[in-house]
VMD Tcl script that draws the C-alpha trace (Angstrom):
set ca {
  {146.53 240.97 89.42}
  {147.00 238.62 86.49}
  {148.69 240.32 83.57}
  {147.22 240.02 80.08}
  {149.93 239.27 77.56}
  {149.96 238.71 73.82}
  {151.71 235.42 73.16}
  {153.44 234.22 70.01}
  {154.69 230.66 69.55}
  {157.69 230.26 67.27}
  {158.72 226.79 66.10}
  {162.33 226.77 64.85}
  {162.78 224.06 62.22}
  {165.92 223.37 60.21}
  {166.62 220.74 57.59}
  {170.34 220.19 58.19}
  {170.29 218.06 61.34}
  {173.48 216.06 61.83}
  {171.76 213.04 63.34}
  {168.56 213.20 61.28}
  {168.66 215.32 58.09}
  {165.23 216.48 56.97}
  {163.68 215.61 60.34}
  {160.85 218.22 60.26}
  {159.55 216.67 57.02}
  {159.73 213.05 58.19}
  {156.30 211.45 58.40}
  {154.79 210.47 61.72}
  {151.39 208.85 61.47}
  {151.12 210.11 57.91}
  {151.88 213.76 58.72}
  {155.19 215.65 58.70}
  {156.59 216.09 62.20}
  {156.53 219.88 61.85}
  {152.81 219.76 61.05}
  {152.07 217.70 64.16}
  {153.95 220.19 66.32}
  {152.19 223.15 64.71}
  {148.71 221.64 65.14}
  {149.41 220.91 68.81}
  {150.64 224.42 69.50}
  {148.38 226.79 67.60}
  {145.33 226.52 69.88}
  {147.24 227.96 72.83}
  {148.59 231.15 71.24}
  {147.55 234.39 69.63}
  {149.82 233.57 66.71}
  {151.92 230.55 65.77}
  {154.66 230.49 63.13}
  {157.38 228.12 61.93}
  {160.81 229.74 61.53}
  {163.01 227.94 59.02}
  {165.98 228.47 56.73}
  {164.92 225.81 54.22}
  {162.48 226.30 51.35}
  {161.34 222.67 51.52}
  {160.15 223.14 55.08}
  {158.62 226.50 54.18}
  {156.66 224.94 51.32}
  {155.48 222.11 53.58}
  {154.17 224.51 56.23}
  {152.44 226.70 53.67}
  {150.96 223.54 52.14}
  {149.11 222.56 55.32}
  {147.97 226.15 55.89}
  {150.47 227.13 58.56}
  {152.28 230.42 59.06}
  {155.97 230.40 58.13}
  {158.81 232.92 58.11}
  {162.13 232.37 56.36}
  {165.22 233.04 58.45}
  {168.99 233.03 57.89}
  {171.24 230.00 57.85}
  {173.77 231.46 60.31}
  {171.93 230.99 63.60}
  {173.72 229.13 66.39}
  {170.53 228.18 68.21}
  {166.76 228.09 68.03}
  {166.72 231.10 70.36}
  {168.59 233.19 67.80}
  {166.26 232.01 65.04}
  {163.27 233.00 67.18}
  {164.63 236.52 67.51}
  {164.91 236.98 63.75}
  {161.44 235.51 63.25}
  {159.94 237.84 65.85}
  {161.54 240.83 64.16}
  {160.08 239.81 60.81}
  {156.62 238.99 62.16}
  {156.32 242.12 64.32}
  {152.91 242.57 65.86}
  {153.72 243.79 69.36}
  {153.82 240.43 71.15}
  {154.75 240.51 74.84}
  {155.91 236.92 75.30}
  {157.64 234.59 72.85}
  {157.43 230.83 73.36}
  {160.05 228.70 71.65}
  {158.62 225.26 70.89}
  {161.13 222.81 69.50}
  {160.14 221.46 66.12}
  {160.84 217.86 67.15}
  {158.24 217.65 69.95}
  {155.13 216.29 68.20}
  {153.50 215.20 71.47}
  {153.67 218.54 73.27}
  {150.43 219.03 75.23}
  {148.28 222.10 75.57}
  {148.44 221.84 79.36}
  {152.23 222.06 79.20}
  {152.02 225.19 77.06}
  {149.50 226.70 79.46}
  {151.75 225.87 82.44}
  {154.57 227.74 80.76}
  {152.34 230.72 80.03}
  {151.22 230.86 83.67}
  {154.82 231.55 84.66}
  {154.36 235.01 83.14}
  {151.52 235.84 85.52}
  {154.36 236.96 87.80}
  {155.36 240.41 86.54}
  {159.08 239.85 87.19}
  {159.37 236.72 85.02}
  {161.97 237.19 82.31}
  {162.37 233.62 81.07}
  {160.32 230.50 81.78}
  {160.75 226.79 81.22}
  {159.26 223.48 82.40}
  {160.48 220.56 84.47}
  {159.11 217.10 85.12}
  {159.81 215.20 88.34}
  {161.65 211.93 87.84}
  {159.66 209.00 89.20}
  {161.26 206.13 91.16}
  {160.11 203.82 88.36}
  {162.25 205.77 85.88}
  {165.34 204.10 87.31}
  {168.89 205.25 87.87}
  {169.91 204.85 84.22}
  {167.41 207.47 83.07}
  {168.37 209.79 85.90}
  {172.06 209.57 84.98}
  {171.51 209.98 81.22}
  {173.58 213.06 80.21}
  {171.24 213.70 77.28}
  {168.48 214.43 79.79}
  {169.50 217.62 81.65}
  {168.56 218.01 85.29}
  {167.51 221.19 87.11}
  {167.64 222.34 90.71}
  {165.10 224.97 91.70}
  {164.56 227.40 94.55}
  {161.47 227.39 96.82}
  {160.19 230.24 94.64}
  {160.46 227.94 91.60}
  {163.41 229.71 90.03}
  {166.07 227.65 88.29}
  {169.32 227.61 90.26}
  {171.33 225.44 87.88}
  {171.01 223.06 84.93}
  {173.37 220.13 84.44}
  {173.89 216.97 82.46}
  {175.10 215.45 85.72}
  {172.74 214.37 88.48}
  {172.04 217.35 90.73}
  {171.96 217.44 93.67}
  {174.40 214.70 94.62}
  {173.03 212.83 97.64}
  {176.23 212.33 99.60}
  {174.99 210.07 102.38}
  {172.62 207.96 100.34}
  {173.39 204.98 98.05}
  {172.76 205.80 94.40}
  {170.21 203.02 94.14}
  {168.09 204.87 96.71}
  {168.38 208.39 95.30}
  {165.03 208.43 93.47}
  {163.23 207.16 96.57}
  {164.74 209.86 98.79}
  {164.72 213.04 96.72}
  {162.67 214.70 93.97}
  {164.93 215.23 90.97}
  {163.72 217.38 88.09}
  {164.16 216.63 84.41}
  {164.35 219.68 82.17}
  {161.73 219.94 79.42}
  {163.23 221.99 76.58}
  {160.40 224.47 76.18}
  {161.17 228.15 76.72}
  {159.27 231.40 77.03}
  {160.81 234.86 77.12}
  {159.49 238.37 77.29}
  {160.18 240.02 73.96}
  {162.60 242.46 75.62}
  {164.52 239.64 77.32}
  {164.78 237.66 74.08}
  {166.36 240.68 72.39}
  {168.88 240.94 75.23}
  {169.92 237.30 75.58}
  {170.53 236.86 71.85}
  {173.24 239.51 72.12}
  {175.12 237.62 74.84}
  {178.34 235.75 74.09}
  {178.68 232.05 74.98}
  {179.62 231.67 78.65}
  {182.07 229.31 80.41}
  {179.35 227.18 82.03}
  {177.41 226.97 78.77}
  {180.52 225.79 76.93}
  {181.31 223.27 79.67}
  {177.86 221.65 79.73}
  {176.69 222.56 76.21}
  {173.50 224.03 77.69}
  {172.47 227.43 76.35}
  {170.35 228.32 79.38}
  {173.45 228.48 81.58}
  {174.53 231.57 79.63}
  {171.38 233.29 80.80}
  {171.90 232.31 84.43}
  {175.54 233.41 84.33}
  {174.41 236.81 83.08}
  {171.94 237.28 85.93}
  {168.62 236.43 84.28}
  {165.87 234.77 86.32}
  {164.34 231.60 84.89}
  {160.91 230.78 86.28}
  {160.07 227.08 86.36}
  {156.71 225.42 85.84}
  {156.00 221.76 86.59}
  {154.44 219.21 84.27}
  {153.63 215.59 85.00}
  {153.46 214.68 81.31}
  {156.37 213.09 79.54}
  {157.55 214.51 76.24}
  {158.89 212.42 73.38}
  {161.44 214.35 71.38}
  {162.73 213.02 68.05}
  {166.46 213.32 67.47}
  {167.19 210.22 65.38}
  {165.40 207.82 63.00}
  {165.27 205.35 65.89}
  {163.39 207.94 67.95}
  {160.94 208.32 65.08}
  {160.27 204.59 65.09}
  {159.56 204.73 68.84}
  {157.30 207.75 68.33}
  {155.37 205.88 65.64}
  {154.83 202.99 68.03}
  {153.72 205.40 70.76}
  {151.31 207.06 68.37}
  {149.78 203.72 67.44}
  {149.43 202.62 71.07}
  {147.78 205.85 72.14}
  {145.54 206.28 69.10}
  {146.78 209.85 68.56}
  {146.65 209.89 64.76}
  {144.18 212.75 64.58}
}
mol new
graphics top color blue
foreach p $ca { graphics top sphere $p radius 0.5 }
foreach p [lrange $ca 0 end-1] q [lrange $ca 1 end] { graphics top cylinder $p $q radius 0.2 }
display resetview
């Protein structure tokens, strides 16, 4: 039987980005990036809120009519910021979805795919993957900034890596994409409220420190990560150059609404 959950979406947004200071307030198609993310997300959830440590972002969100909660400046990750925001919002939500504040093209169907992972009563954490296509090419597959995932037949994450996994030992690299389905990790997470409270108390783990991937801490500590599949590409914005590409994408796809 499908379980009925109350879902909250939390969008962590900080001003002090090393590669792109003030990124959430940068304009994309005439709107701040954080506003575009918020407008994409809110239709899929019982409640949506931006969690930030910067008054400028808080004022921006309030200005376009969004919900905002101010959080501390000490958080090591968006996951930790989500936990503080959930505590301040309250409301008895069952599942928390962490939507990165630099994903202005996130689609409702991706959010719904993540939510469906919680139809299984034993799901603790959920995330999304996208199959690499042969047309993506070897360079994109090998890009360490695009983590890969291997999954079980039950669609549970077995491991995340910046390296290509699995390694196809008896196949030339140039033929890897034609002979195996590799999965790209989409950095969208959902957690039961109880699990979120637990994982934010965990210390950084050896695998996490080695790969600089927070989700490995959860796997090392025995948590199950359910995986949903999306066929849509996401366009994250980490640098001003990414913003320029996103602007061009927006213009091509007439998505200025």
